[in-house]
C-alpha positions in Angstrom: 71.7 30.4 4.9 69.6 31.2 7.9 68.5 34.5 6.3 67.4 32.7 3.1 65.3 30.3 5.1 63.6 33.1 7.0 62.9 34.9 3.7 61.5 31.7 2.3 59.2 31.1 5.3 58.0 34.7 5.1 57.2 34.3 1.4 55.3 31.1 2.1 53.3 32.8 4.9 52.5 35.7 2.5 51.1 33.3 -0.1 49.2 31.3 2.4 47.5 34.4 3.8 46.8 35.7 0.3 45.3 32.3 -0.6 43.1 32.3 2.5 41.9 35.8 1.6 41.2 34.8 -1.9 39.2 31.7 -0.9 36.8 33.8 1.1 36.2 36.3 -1.6 32.9 34.7 -2.3 31.7 35.8 1.1 32.6 39.4 0.7 30.3 42.1 -0.6 32.0 42.5 -3.9 29.7 42.0 -6.9 30.4 38.5 -8.3 31.7 37.9 -11.7 29.8 34.9 -13.1 30.2 32.6 -16.0 26.6 32.9 -17.3 25.9 35.1 -20.2 22.7 36.5 -18.6 21.4 36.7 -15.0 19.2 38.6 -12.6 18.4 38.5 -8.9 15.3 40.1 -7.5 13.6 40.5 -4.1 10.4 38.6 -4.4 8.4 41.0 -2.2 9.5 44.4 -3.7 10.6 43.1 -7.2 13.8 45.2 -6.7 16.7 44.1 -8.8 19.7 43.3 -6.6 22.0 41.9 -9.3 21.8 41.8 -13.1 23.9 40.9 -16.2 22.4 41.3 -19.6 19.0 40.7 -18.0 17.0 41.8 -21.1 19.0 39.9 -23.7 16.9 37.3 -25.5 18.2 33.8 -24.5 17.2 30.2 -25.0 15.5 28.9 -21.8 15.8 25.2 -22.3 13.9 23.3 -19.6 13.3 26.3 -17.4 10.4 26.6 -19.8 8.7 24.0 -17.6 7.9 26.4 -14.8 5.4 28.0 -17.2 4.0 24.6 -18.2 3.6 23.8 -14.5 1.8 26.9 -13.4 -0.7 26.7 -16.3 -1.4 23.1 -15.4 -1.9 24.0 -11.7 -4.3 26.8 -12.7 -6.4 24.6 -14.9 -6.4 21.1 -13.2 -6.8 19.5 -9.8 -3.9 17.4 -8.7 -5.8 14.1 -8.6 -7.0 14.4 -12.2 -6.0 11.5 -14.5 -4.1 12.1 -17.7 -3.2 9.5 -20.3 -0.2 9.7 -22.7 -0.6 9.8 -26.4 1.8 8.9 -29.2 2.5 12.6 -29.9 3.1 13.3 -26.2 5.8 10.7 -25.8 7.5 11.3 -29.2 10.5 13.2 -27.8 13.7 13.9 -29.9 16.7 11.8 -28.9 18.9 13.4 -26.3 16.1 15.0 -24.3 15.3 13.7 -20.9 12.2 11.5 -20.5 10.4 9.5 -17.8 10.0 6.7 -20.4 6.2 7.2 -20.4 4.4 4.6 -22.5 1.6 5.3 -24.9 -1.6 4.8 -23.0 0.0 5.1 -19.6 -2.0 7.0 -17.1 -0.8 9.2 -14.2 -2.3 11.8 -11.9 -1.6 15.4 -12.7 0.5 15.6 -9.5 2.7 12.7 -10.5 3.3 14.3 -13.9 4.2 17.6 -12.3 6.7 15.8 -10.1 8.3 14.2 -13.1 8.2 17.5 -14.9 9.8 19.7 -12.2 12.0 17.1 -10.4 13.2 14.9 -13.2 12.7 17.4 -16.0 10.8 14.8 -18.0 9.9 16.2 -21.4 7.3 13.5 -22.1 5.6 14.5 -18.9 5.4 18.1 -20.1 3.7 17.0 -23.3 1.2 14.8 -21.5 0.2 17.7 -19.3 0.1 20.0 -22.3 -2.3 17.8 -24.2 -4.4 17.2 -21.0 -4.8 21.0 -20.4 -4.9 22.3 -23.9 -6.4 19.5 -25.9 -3.3 19.5 -28.2 0.3 20.6 -28.0 -0.4 23.5 -30.3 -3.3 24.8 -28.2 -1.2 24.6 -25.0 1.6 26.6 -26.6 -1.0 29.3 -27.4 -2.1 29.3 -23.8 1.6 29.7 -22.8 2.0 32.8 -25.0 -1.3 34.3 -23.8 -0.1 33.9 -20.2 3.2 35.5 -21.1 1.3 38.5 -22.5 -0.9 38.7 -19.3 2.3 38.8 -17.2 3.6 41.7 -19.4 6.5 39.7 -20.8 7.6 41.6 -24.0 10.7 39.5 -24.8 9.3 36.0 -24.4 7.8 33.6 -26.9 7.2 29.8 -26.6 6.9 27.2 -29.4 6.7 24.1 -27.1 5.9 23.0 -23.6 9.3 21.7 -22.4 12.2 23.7 -23.9 12.9 22.0 -27.2 15.6 24.1 -29.0 13.9 26.5 -31.4 15.0 29.9 -32.7 11.5 31.2 -31.9 11.5 29.8 -28.4 13.1 32.4 -26.3 12.9 34.6 -23.2 15.1 36.8 -20.9 16.4 36.5 -17.4 14.1 39.3 -16.4 11.0 37.7 -17.9 11.9 34.3 -16.3 12.2 36.0 -12.9 8.7 37.5 -13.5 7.3 34.0 -14.4 9.0 32.5 -11.3 7.6 35.3 -9.1 4.1 34.5 -10.4 4.6 30.8 -9.9 5.7 31.2 -6.3 2.2 32.5 -5.4 1.0 28.9 -5.8 1.7 26.7 -2.8 1.5 23.5 -4.8 4.2 24.8 -7.2 6.4 25.8 -4.3 6.1 22.3 -2.8 6.7 20.3 -5.9 9.4 22.5 -7.4 11.3 22.3 -4.1 11.4 18.5 -3.9 14.8 16.9 -3.8 13.3 13.6 -5.1 10.0 12.0 -6.0 8.6 8.6 -6.0 6.1 7.6 -8.7 4.0 4.5 -7.9 3.3 1.7 -10.3 1.0 2.6 -13.2 -1.1 0.5 -15.5 2.0 0.0 -17.6 5.1 0.5 -15.5 6.7 -0.5 -12.2 7.4 2.2 -9.5 10.1 4.7 -10.2 12.0 7.3 -8.3 13.9 10.4 -9.4 16.3 12.8 -7.8 16.1 16.5 -8.6 18.1 17.9 -11.5 18.5 21.0 -9.2 21.5 19.9 -7.1 21.2 23.0 -4.9 18.3 21.3 -3.0 20.0 17.9 -2.5 21.6 17.8 0.9 25.1 16.2 0.9 25.6 17.3 -2.7 28.7 19.5 -3.4 26.4 22.1 -4.9 23.9 22.0 -2.0 22.8 25.5 -0.9 20.7 25.4 2.3 18.7 28.5 1.5 17.4 27.4 -1.9 13.7 26.5 -1.7 12.8 25.8 -5.4 14.5 25.5 -8.7 14.3 24.4 -12.3 17.3 23.6 -14.4 17.7 23.6 -18.1 20.3 22.6 -20.7 20.7 22.3 -24.4 24.0 22.7 -26.4 22.7 26.1 -27.6 21.2 27.3 -24.4 24.0 25.9 -22.2 23.2 25.4 -18.5 20.3 27.4 -17.1 18.7 27.7 -13.7 15.8 29.6 -12.2 15.5 29.3 -8.5 14.3 30.9 -5.2 16.0 31.1 -1.8 14.9 32.2 1.6 17.0 33.4 4.6 16.3 35.9 7.4 12.9 37.0 6.0 14.5 37.8 2.6 13.1 35.7 -0.3 15.1 36.1 -3.5 14.6 34.8 -7.1 17.7 34.1 -9.2 17.9 33.4 -12.9 21.1 32.3 -14.6 21.2 31.6 -18.4 23.8 30.5 -20.8 26.3 29.3 -18.2 28.9 26.6 -17.9 28.3 26.5 -14.2 24.7 27.4 -13.3 25.0 26.1 -9.8 28.2 28.0 -9.0 26.9 31.2 -10.5 23.7 30.9 -8.6 25.5 30.3 -5.3 27.8 33.2 -5.9 24.9 35.6 -6.6 22.9 34.4 -3.5 26.0 34.7 -1.3 26.6 38.3 -2.5 22.9 39.3 -1.9 22.6 37.7 1.5 25.9 39.3 2.7 24.9 42.7 1.2 21.2 43.1 1.9 18.8 42.3 4.7 15.3 43.0 6.0 15.1 45.7 8.7 12.1 47.3 10.3 12.0 51.0 9.5 9.3 51.4 12.2 7.4 48.9 14.2 3.6 48.8 15.0 2.5 51.6 17.3 5.7 53.5 16.9 5.0 57.3 17.0 5.7 59.0 13.7 4.4 62.5 14.6 2.3 64.4 17.1 -0.4 66.8 16.0 -2.6 69.4 17.8 -6.3 68.5 17.2 -8.9 71.3 16.6 -11.7 71.6 19.1 -10.1 69.1 21.4 -10.1 69.2 25.2 -7.0 70.5 26.8 -5.8 67.1 28.1 -6.3 65.3 24.8 -5.5 67.9 22.1 -1.9 66.7 21.5 -2.4 63.4 19.7 0.3 60.9 18.8 0.0 59.4 15.3 1.4 55.9 15.2 2.0 53.3 12.4 -0.6 50.6 12.1 1.9 47.8 11.4 5.6 46.9 11.1 7.3 48.2 8.0 10.1 45.8 7.0 12.3 47.1 4.3 14.9 45.6 2.0 18.1 47.7 2.7 21.8 47.5 2.1 23.5 46.6 5.3 25.4 49.9 5.2 22.2 52.0 5.4 21.3 53.6 8.7 17.5 53.2 8.9 17.3 55.8 11.6 18.3 58.4 9.0 15.3 57.7 6.8 12.8 60.6 6.9 9.1 59.9 6.8 6.8 61.5 4.2 3.6 62.3 6.0 0.2 62.9 4.3 -2.7 63.8 6.7 -6.4 64.0 6.1 -8.0 67.4 5.9 -9.9 69.0 8.7 -8.9 66.7 11.5 -10.9 67.7 14.6 -12.3 66.2 17.8 -13.8 63.9 18.6 -11.5 61.1 17.4 -11.6 57.4 18.4 -8.4 55.5 19.2 -7.3 53.6 16.0 -8.9 56.0 13.5 -6.9 56.3 10.3 -5.9 59.9 10.0 -3.2 59.8 7.3 -0.5 57.8 5.6 3.3 57.7 6.0 5.8 56.7 3.3 9.4 55.8 3.7 11.6 55.9 0.5 14.5 53.4 0.8 16.9 53.0 -2.0 14.3 53.6 -4.7 11.5 51.6 -3.1 8.5 53.2 -1.3 7.0 51.6 1.8 3.6 53.0 2.9 1.2 52.4 5.7 -1.6 54.0 7.7 -1.1 56.6 10.5 -3.7 56.0 13.2 -4.7 57.8 16.4 -2.9 56.4 19.4 -5.6 57.5 21.9 -9.1 59.0 22.1 -9.5 62.7 21.6 -12.4 64.3 23.4 -14.2 67.3 22.1 -13.6 70.4 24.2 -16.4 71.6 26.4 -15.2 75.2 26.6 -17.8 76.6 24.1 -20.5 75.0 26.3 -18.9 76.6 29.4 -18.7 79.9 27.7 -22.3 79.7 26.6 -23.5 78.7 30.0 -21.5 81.5 31.5 -23.2 84.0 29.2 -26.6 82.6 30.1 -25.8 83.0 33.8 -24.6 86.5 33.3 -27.7 87.4 31.3 -29.9 85.9 34.0 -27.9 87.8 36.7 -28.2 91.0 34.7 -31.9 90.5 34.3 -32.3 89.9 38.0 -30.1 92.9 38.8 -32.1 95.1 36.5 -35.4 93.8 38.0 -34.1 94.5 41.5 -33.0 98.0 40.5 -36.4 98.8 38.8 -38.3 97.4 41.8 -36.2 99.4 44.3 -36.7 102.6 42.2 -40.5 101.9 42.0 -40.7 101.4 45.8 -38.9 104.7 46.4 -41.3 106.5 44.1 -44.2 105.1 46.0 -42.7 106.2 49.3 -42.2 109.8 48.0 -45.8 109.9 46.9 -47.0 108.8 50.3 -45.1 111.6 51.9 
């Protein structure tokens, strides 16, 4: 009986340990298996893809469409401009989220952007579209023109907010490109990262408040992820749950897109956890680190050996397993480098290739290089020798002449 109890205890311990290991699998460096049909994760600085799944498959974007609507608005309006809702703008199909905007109701562009990106209000999208484009159709044309400008070959819009349409599609890769572009705008970053917004009373409504549909930015929420800085959700029955977001941790800013998922928040967290446990930003070299030493032509003896240093830090995105000290520099120097050289002069370029990404910066002179004075010394020496030789010859000739005169006198 005692043996059976011991065996039972050992079996229970085994399963407990196994369970603990399994629960922490999300923190390991294994590539996550996500629910979403399509996804991508890129580094915002280098555009390097760190995770992908069917990233070029055409998908329905649902309300993630609104990031394009937002950036076009920001590029064409000031935040304090006034926009008034029309009948067409507030005529939203049943089942799509709205801010219950009234015909003739007036808001600032900033308030509409908050309702657009925080509450995902489809009527706010239409009001902005009409304000910017003059009509919904004209605004959609602007959206597709912007998509072409960004080089998006698998994206086409038919509306400003993500109404389900067979001709309204994009890909995870294209959405990541749009988000990368949007993040260059500080107003977009600020508004898209809000956990909530408060809209004051208008000419037709009382004050209203909204919480973000992006639960990753709401502290205290079960889906809260502390590194997420912006995000836009989307959902239709055809598109399923979608999310495009950005996160920042330890100098590494990432952009994640998940499409066609039953758990867009869980998928996004899993992808971010994988990336932040697998990759980091490391300095390959730091400002004024010596990369190489060269011998300078026509330089003085004391300054001819010149250290070439980097002009700035070179932070690189690397796998944590990579030894940055093993990365060899590729050096390209200017032709005919010779003295004199001033400290800080750019004399070449250095490139480090790290996991398929090149990082390049200037190579500069660490110190002044003086021109050698040896040719002058040699020239002066020759002049002195010539003068001495002339003097010597003159003396010899004079002595010989004096001797001849003495002989004649005798």
